[in-house]
MARNU-222691 format. One line per 2 residues: their letters; for each residue x, y, z of N, C-alpha, C, O, CB. Coordinates in pm, whole numbers, plus 50000, padded with zeros to 5 digits. Glycine has a CB too. Example, Ala and Ser with C-alpha at 12.3 -4.5 7.8 and 13.67 -1.06 7.14 Angstrom:
<atoms>
as> 51319/49431/50780/51230/49550/50780/51320/49670/50780/51424/49668/50846/51131/49553/50905 | 51285/49775/50708/51367/49894/50714/51290/50003/50787/51341/50114/50804/51408/49940/50572
</atoms>
This chain:
<atoms>
xx> 64933/33530/32161/64861/33505/32325/64749/33453/32260/64716/33339/32291/64822/33653/32448 | 64668/33529/32156/64534/33500/32075/64549/33364/32039/64467/33284/32083/64508/33590/31941
xx> 64643/33326/31965/64640/33170/31870/64661/33090/31988/64595/32986/31992/64778/33134/31733 | 64746/33118/32096/64721/32995/32218/64590/32978/32261/64532/32871/32275/64797/33022/32356
xx> 64538/33109/32284/64353/33094/32353/64303/32994/32222/64298/32874/32249/64224/33301/32360 | 64273/33025/32110/64221/32951/32001/64263/32803/31992/64179/32717/31965/64260/33018/31881
xx> 64384/32773/32012/64423/32656/32035/64377/32580/32150/64364/32457/32155/64538/32662/32033 | 64355/32660/32239/64305/32568/32398/64169/32540/32372/64117/32435/32410/64310/32666/32567
xx> 64091/32656/32289/63949/32630/32290/63919/32520/32219/63844/32429/32253/63873/32733/32243 | 63989/32533/32104/63968/32424/32031/63984/32300/32063/63918/32214/32004/64021/32433/31946
xx> 64086/32263/32173/64120/32136/32244/64023/32139/32323/63988/32023/32342/64251/32118/32313 | 63951/32220/32388/63810/32226/32505/63693/32184/32426/63611/32101/32466/63767/32396/32576
xx> 63689/32251/32305/63561/32201/32236/63555/32062/32201/63448/32010/32232/63537/32272/32115 | 63648/31978/32137/63691/31850/32132/63632/31779/32249/63541/31697/32238/63836/31844/32127
xx> 63687/31812/32361/63675/31736/32521/63531/31736/32556/63467/31636/32590/63762/31824/32657 | 63479/31878/32543/63350/31866/32593/63248/31796/32490/63155/31727/32531/63304/32004/32633
xx> 63273/31821/32352/63204/31726/32267/63204/31581/32267/63108/31513/32230/63237/31751/32162 | 63313/31536/32307/63344/31394/32356/63269/31353/32483/63220/31240/32487/63496/31379/32384
xx> 63257/31437/32589/63176/31456/32737/63050/31455/32714/62977/31400/32795/63199/31585/32820 | 62993/31520/32590/62828/31562/32568/62746/31394/32581/62634/31367/32623/62797/31653/32367
xx> 62832/31322/32539/62737/31181/32504/62754/31096/32645/62857/31104/32711/62807/31074/32348 | 62652/31021/32679/62633/30956/32800/62737/30842/32835/62800/30832/32940/62499/30905/32797
xx> 62742/30743/32706/62844/30646/32683/62932/30651/32686/63000/30568/32747/62857/30602/32615 | 63001/30794/32596/63154/30844/32639/63169/30860/32770/63270/30816/32824/63199/30977/32583
xx> 63077/30922/32839/63132/30967/32981/63127/30842/33077/63168/30847/33193/63037/31094/33049 | 63078/30740/33024/63078/30615/33119/63182/30559/33063/63184/30442/33101/62950/30518/33127
xx> 63265/30580/32997/63378/30520/32971/63463/30586/32982/63572/30536/32951/63390/30471/32876 | 63464/30734/33032/63610/30800/33086/63564/30756/33228/63660/30718/33295/63651/30998/33059
xx> 63455/30751/33289/63447/30698/33426/63528/30571/33471/63602/30553/33568/63312/30669/33449 | 63482/30475/33349/63528/30342/33387/63682/30376/33383/63741/30346/33487/63475/30211/33282
xx> 63763/30436/33280/63883/30461/33282/63970/30525/33379/64093/30532/33380/63890/30508/33197 | 63896/30564/33450/63953/30653/33591/63993/30555/33700/64075/30569/33790/63827/30759/33664
xx> 63909/30448/33666/63989/30345/33786/64065/30226/33726/64077/30116/33779/63873/30269/33896 | 64114/30261/33612/64212/30188/33541/64230/30166/33390/64139/30204/33316/64202/30079/33586
xx> 64320/30118/33347/64310/30055/33216/64238/29972/33178/64201/29892/33264/64392/30011/33185 | 64192/29955/33054/64117/29823/33011/64077/29807/32864/64035/29893/32787/63988/29811/33089
xx> 64097/29697/32844/64065/29640/32692/63914/29668/32658/63812/29645/32723/64093/29465/32678 | 63940/29737/32508/63811/29752/32428/63665/29665/32457/63549/29702/32469/63855/29717/32289
xx> 63739/29516/32462/63600/29429/32471/63536/29454/32600/63414/29470/32610/63622/29265/32461 | 63626/29457/32707/63579/29494/32840/63485/29615/32876/63382/29616/32943/63690/29514/32909
xx> 63560/29732/32801/63490/29831/32791/63360/29852/32757/63278/29923/32815/63538/29882/32738 | 63341/29759/32618/63223/29756/32554/63101/29642/32619/62997/29607/32562/63267/29726/32406
xx> 63137/29610/32717/63036/29474/32767/62900/29566/32824/62785/29530/32800/63125/29352/32928 | 62926/29665/32887/62786/29693/32930/62676/29783/32847/62566/29825/32880/62800/29755/33054
xx> 62741/29793/32746/62644/29880/32623/62590/29790/32546/62649/29698/32490/62721/29983/32515 | 62454/29820/32540/62372/29757/32431/62409/29805/32288/62321/29865/32225/62223/29786/32456
xx> 62498/29790/32245/62554/29833/32092/62640/29744/32057/62713/29681/32134/62627/29972/32074 | 62633/29734/31916/62741/29663/31837/62896/29705/31856/62924/29823/31876/62706/29684/31691
xx> 63001/29601/31849/63117/29674/31876/63180/29789/31770/63261/29874/31803/63211/29572/31897 | 63116/29768/31618/63175/29910/31563/63107/30033/31581/63157/30138/31541/63191/29908/31423
xx> 62987/30031/31644/62934/30142/31707/62980/30163/31815/62961/30281/31844/62817/30144/31720 | 63041/30099/31907/63124/30140/32027/63278/30211/31977/63322/30323/32005/63149/29992/32124
xx> 63336/30105/31897/63435/30178/31832/63445/30315/31775/63556/30357/31744/63458/30116/31750 | 63318/30404/31756/63293/30498/31699/63321/30577/31811/63415/30656/31811/63177/30503/31633
xx> 63238/30560/31917/63290/30643/32052/63401/30637/32081/63457/30739/32121/63240/30615/32168 | 63464/30524/32073/63624/30530/32144/63692/30624/32013/63773/30708/32052/63722/30331/32169
xx> 63676/30621/31902/63754/30711/31809/63731/30866/31847/63815/30954/31828/63708/30682/31652 | 63603/30887/31905/63599/31061/31941/63619/31079/32060/63595/31191/32106/63469/31143/31917
xx> 63661/30987/32134/63751/31003/32273/63857/31032/32246/63900/31145/32268/63771/30895/32362 | 63935/30929/32186/64075/30923/32085/64129/31061/32061/64222/31124/32113/64043/30856/31924
xx> 64019/31098/31943/63998/31242/31895/64038/31337/31975/64137/31406/31951/63870/31275/31871 | 63958/31350/32090/63947/31451/32183/64094/31481/32292/64131/31578/32359/63812/31406/32266
xx> 64145/31351/32269/64288/31354/32333/64268/31309/32491/64359/31320/32573/64359/31518/32322 | 64134/31256/32524/64073/31206/32655/64131/31072/32689/64149/31043/32807/63913/31194/32646
xx> 64162/30992/32595/64202/30846/32599/64301/30848/32477/64304/30928/32384/64068/30731/32582 | 64370/30754/32498/64493/30655/32415/64475/30545/32397/64414/30489/32488/64615/30636/32465
xx> 64510/30472/32296/64451/30327/32324/64630/30271/32268/64693/30350/32198/64266/30265/32200 | 64697/30125/32312/64744/30039/32264/64727/29924/32211/64646/29852/32269/64785/30032/32305
xx> 64787/29874/32101/64770/29707/32082/64848/29656/32083/64953/29704/32040/64725/29647/31990 | 64841/29521/32136/64937/29445/32173/64903/29322/32126/64813/29277/32196/64961/29450/32304
xx> 64942/29227/32017/64898/29157/31973/64762/29150/31924/64727/29225/31833/64928/29100/32028 | 64696/29083/31965/64529/29108/31906/64447/29224/32001/64356/29298/31961/64424/28938/31921
xx> 64490/29220/32102/64420/29285/32241/64457/29459/32218/64575/29492/32205/64509/29207/32417 | 64338/29571/32215/64353/29673/32206/64327/29752/32377/64236/29717/32452/64270/29702/32087
xx> 64387/29816/32397/64382/29840/32569/64418/30020/32563/64515/30080/32517/64541/29721/32679 | 64287/30069/32635/64234/30241/32622/64290/30240/32782/64294/30155/32870/64012/30294/32584
xx> 64334/30392/32768/64383/30443/32880/64334/30534/32896/64258/30540/32799/64493/30460/32894 | 64312/30656/32976/64274/30779/33064/64384/30883/32983/64495/30836/32958/64305/30755/33261
xx> 64361/30984/32952/64489/31098/32944/64438/31171/33066/64359/31263/33043/64505/31212/32785 | 64470/31147/33190/64443/31256/33300/64481/31400/33269/64402/31475/33325/64519/31221/33426
xx> 64564/31458/33208/64598/31567/33181/64505/31629/33081/64474/31747/33094/64720/31561/33149 | 64467/31568/32998/64345/31643/32898/64209/31646/32992/64121/31725/32959/64307/31539/32732
xx> 64192/31568/33100/64047/31583/33155/64082/31678/33248/63992/31758/33275/63967/31451/33220 | 64236/31700/33330/64241/31816/33413/64220/31956/33335/64187/32062/33389/64376/31814/33483
xx> 64246/31935/33201/64253/32080/33123/64093/32122/33149/64049/32232/33181/64303/32068/32928 | 64023/32000/33126/63864/32065/33116/63820/32097/33278/63739/32186/33303/63733/31932/33036
xx> 63875/32025/33373/63840/32034/33483/63918/32204/33535/63848/32277/33605/63884/31887/33556 | 64006/32235/33511/64020/32345/33524/63927/32450/33475/63872/32532/33549/64118/32355/33490
xx> 63912/32442/33353/63817/32544/33278/63722/32543/33351/63677/32652/33388/63771/32521/33140 | 63669/32440/33389/63498/32478/33453/63538/32527/33604/63447/32578/33669/63363/32306/33466
xx> 63661/32517/33665/63656/32565/33803/63690/32683/33756/63606/32758/33806/63743/32504/33919 | 63786/32767/33669/63763/32900/33636/63642/32948/33614/63619/33056/33666/63824/32929/33543
xx> 63549/32893/33544/63396/32978/33519/63329/32951/33650/63247/33034/33690/63284/32913/33378 | 63365/32809/33746/63264/32863/33858/63333/32926/33965/63288/32935/34079/63178/32751/33923
xx> 63443/32971/33925/63542/33083/34049/63451/33244/33994/63434/33334/34076/63800/33094/33996 | 63403/33256/33858/63378/33371/33803/63223/33401/33847/63173/33504/33891/63408/33363/33648
xx> 63167/33274/33820/62989/33301/33856/62989/33322/34043/62913/33392/34110/62863/33112/33797 | 63076/33253/34080/63075/33266/34213/63073/33402/34304/63017/33442/34405/63172/33200/34240
xx> 63173/33451/34202/63251/33584/34261/63107/33696/34224/63072/33787/34300/63440/33632/34151 | 63044/33663/34102/62933/33756/34057/62803/33749/34142/62733/33845/34174/62895/33723/33910
xx> 62783/33602/34176/62678/33568/34287/62685/33646/34461/62604/33684/34546/62700/33397/34302 | 62851/33640/34444/62873/33697/34589/62853/33873/34601/62823/33951/34691/63042/33652/34636
xx> 62897/33887/34425/62856/34069/34446/62735/34081/34483/62702/34149/34581/62861/34171/34312 | 62629/33996/34386/62491/34029/34344/62444/34059/34492/62391/34165/34526/62401/33902/34256
xx> 62477/33930/34592/62425/33897/34711/62464/34027/34834/62397/34054/34933/62488/33744/34744 | 62551/34071/34803/62610/34202/34879/62556/34314/34839/62534/34397/34927/62753/34227/34862
xx> 62524/34346/34710/62444/34445/34657/62309/34425/34722/62271/34516/34796/62441/34441/34503 | 62236/34328/34706/62105/34301/34772/62102/34338/34915/62012/34415/34948/62069/34159/34760
xx> 62170/34303/34992/62180/34344/35132/62219/34480/35152/62167/34531/35251/62271/34262/35203 | 62283/34541/35096/62333/34643/35122/62205/34769/35098/62202/34875/35160/62464/34644/35037
xx> 62110/34729/35001/61989/34778/34933/61883/34753/35036/61800/34840/35064/61959/34704/34792 | 61885/34633/35094/61772/34612/35193/61802/34520/35310/61764/34404/35324/61653/34556/35121
xx> 61903/34621/35420/61993/34515/35522/61876/34481/35612/61910/34383/35678/62144/34589/35621 | 61742/34522/35646/61681/34492/35762/61647/34353/35693/61692/34252/35748/61559/34597/35820
xx> 61570/34339/35574/61532/34230/35515/61606/34110/35506/61555/33998/35513/61507/34260/35412 | 61716/34132/35491/61809/34002/35470/61824/33937/35632/61846/33817/35644/61985/34053/35394
xx> 61813/34017/35744/61858/33977/35876/61727/33904/35947/61637/33964/36006/61917/34113/35962 | 61737/33765/35927/61593/33737/36003/61646/33625/36115/61567/33576/36195/61451/33664/35883
</atoms>
């Protein structure tokens, strides 16, 4: 069980590292609308292709995207399952914190019932 948690944590670490960069987040957002060739993905960014390819390498290493080469064209695709794993973790964290804030609000209201009713 602990090994599974470590493996999942390591995988999530690489996903969140990949998403920490605004360029990579934009690439992921673009790929959510459909697959695209590298050249088209790189167009909106003011950087050379070698620098852009480093971003794609990070995204592929995290498992958020995959690419395939047909002839001279490399096309990138989103890995929705990997993105869903990160979304699932965030949803779990949101639920934990929502529960904590709800309990705090209930506690404050129980201590000062007349002040909370306006």
